[in-house]
N, C-alpha and C positions, 0 to 999 in steps of 0.2 A: 128423019132432022137427026143431025146429031147432036148428042147431049154433052154438054161442056164441060169436062173434068174442072172439079173445083182445085184450087192452088192450094197445099199444106202449109198454114201460116209458122208452121215449126218444123222445118225440114230435119232436125236431132231432136227427137222427142225426150232423149235423155239429158239433155245438156240444162236445159233448166231446173231437173230435179237434183242434178249434181252439186248446185250451189250452196243450196241449206246444207247438205253433207258434209262440204268443205268447210263452212263458217262451223259448224259445232264441233269439228276437229279440230280448230284453233282453238276455240274458247277451252276446250276440254285441256289442249295443251296448256295454254297459259294458266289454267286454273292448278295444273298438276306442278308447272314449275313455280306455281306461288307457295304452292303446298310445300315443294320441297325447301324452297327458300325458307320459308318457316320452321319447317322439322330442321333443318341446320342451324338457322339463328336460336332455336330451343337449346339443342346439342351444346353450342357454342356457350349459351348462358349458363346451362349445367356444368360444363367443364370450369367455368369461370369461378361460379360459387363453388366447386371444389378445390379449385385451386387458391380461393379467398379462404376458404375452410382450413386447408392443408396450412397455408402459409402463418395465418394465424394461430394455428397450434403450434407451429414450429416457432414462433416468435415468444408465445406465452412459455412454453417448456425451456428456451432458451435463458429467457429473464427470470425462472425461476430456478433453473440451472445455477444460472449466475449469482441470483441471489444467497442461493445455499452455499455456494462456492465462497464468497465475498462473506457469508459468515462463519462459514467453517475458517475462513482465513483470519477473519478477525478474533473466532474464538482462539484457534491456535496462538496468534500474537499474543493475546490478554493471556494464556497459560504462559508462552515463552515469558512474557514480562512479569509475571507473578512468581515464575520457579528462579529460585536464588542459583547464583554462578556458580558449578562444581567446585568443591574446596573452598568458597569463602566463609568467614566468620562472622556473625552477626548480633549487634547489640541493640537493647531496647530502652525506651526509659532514658535517655541521654537528657542532662540538663542544659538548659542554654542561657545560663547569666554571663553577664559581663563582669569581667574581674579586672583587675589591674595586678594580682598577683600571679606565680608560677601557678600551674594547677600539675597535682599528681594524680596522672591518666592511668588507668588500669589495663590499658593495651597501648604496645608499640607498633609503629607511630598512633597516636590517637586520634578515632574517628567521630568522636562526639565530645560533649558536655560542656562544663564552664569554658568560656573563652573570652578572650580580649577585646574591646570594643571595635578595634582595628582590625579590616580582615587584610591578608597579604592579598595582592593583584593577582587573577587568576586567569587570564584573558589571554592561556597559551603562553605565561610566563614562564621558562627556563633560571633557576636560582644553582650556581657552581658553587654554594656555600651553604651551610646549615642554614635555617630558619626557624621563629620561634613555634614551637608547637601551638600555642593559645592564638597567634593569631594566623595559621595555616586552618585551625578547628573552625576559625569562624568563616573564611574561605569554602569550608565543606558546608555549613550552614546554607550558603546561599547554594549550593548544588554544583560545588565544582569536585572534580576527582583529583586527590592528590599522588604523584606519581613519586617515590621515593627510592632510593638505593644504595648498596654498602660496597665496599671496597671489594668484594667477590663479584660483583655486576661485570661480566666483560664490556670492554670497551665499545665494540661494535653493539652490544644491546643498550649502552648508554646513548650511543650515539643515535639508534634508531627511536631510541623512546624521546630524545631532545627533538626529534624532528616530528615527531609524533603530537608531541605535546604543543610544539611551537605554531602548528596548523590547526588546532582544537580549540577552540572557546571554551570557558569554565572548567580549565585544566592548570595545573600548576606543577612544577618537578622540582625536588633537591635533593642532594645526598642525605644519607641518614646512618650513623655508625650502628647505634645499637639496633639492628634488627636481626631476624632469625633467617631471613631469605635474603638473596640477593638483592630481587626487585619487589616491592611491595605496592600495590594499587588500595588507597584508602578513598570511600566517600562517609556521606553520613550515616552511622550505624553500620558499615560495611568494612570489610577487608580483604584481601586477595593478595597470598603471595604465590609468586612463580620464581622459577629459575631463569627463564629467557624472554627476551621481548618477542618473540616470534610465536609463543604461547597463544592459541587463539582464544584463551579465555580472555587476552587483554583487550582485543576488541570489543569481547562480549562485554564486559566490565564497564567500558567506555559507553556502549550503546546502551546499557541499562540503567547506567549511574549519572552520567551526565544531565543533570537538570531531572534527575529521574521523581519516581513517586516519591522516595524517603526524604526528598529535599524540603527542610523545613520553613524555607522561605525562598520559593522559586522565583525567577526572574529578579531578584536582588542583586546588586552590580558587583561585577568582578574587577573593576578598574576604580580609579580613585582612591586606593587602599593604600596599604604600606608595601612599598616596592622592595626594600631589602633589610 
């Protein structure tokens, strides 16, 4: 009697064993990708931190440098403001009394001292005739710069100064015969004599002394005074 052959329920013995191996490989690959992503994220965070620190440092350095620059600029400007204009003369302890009589001033034109109660209008006013010393000195007390010239001043210089004064508040201009220089600039306690309107010290004198630190009454009016 022939014996019946049993049927193999799994004709491919290795097939079942391969599935767990494939699943493990996929899991390992997924974990590797996740770890790689984590490493990339950590690297990106490190780069961002480095960039942030570098940017912050640059900002601090720039602010510090800017602060030092501004401080140096302010100190330099303060030094320039404190320094006299080259060639100027100065007078201290000038009296400020109001008087009705003429005053014998020790300098020509006068730069301060007793003066008339009425000031000359000095809001860019140009006078073609001489004006009273005592009224002009009161204008200087208010922080004005007084431009005077004699007959030795060139016509072109007089015209240039006229234009400059007319466009500059707290200035006035008039002819003045008895001066030792063609052009004289006067502020309270300060005076500069020049030969030409183009002298760069003219602008420097204006910049420094119009309503400058020397002004006894800063902000006082330069209008509603004496017109001529």
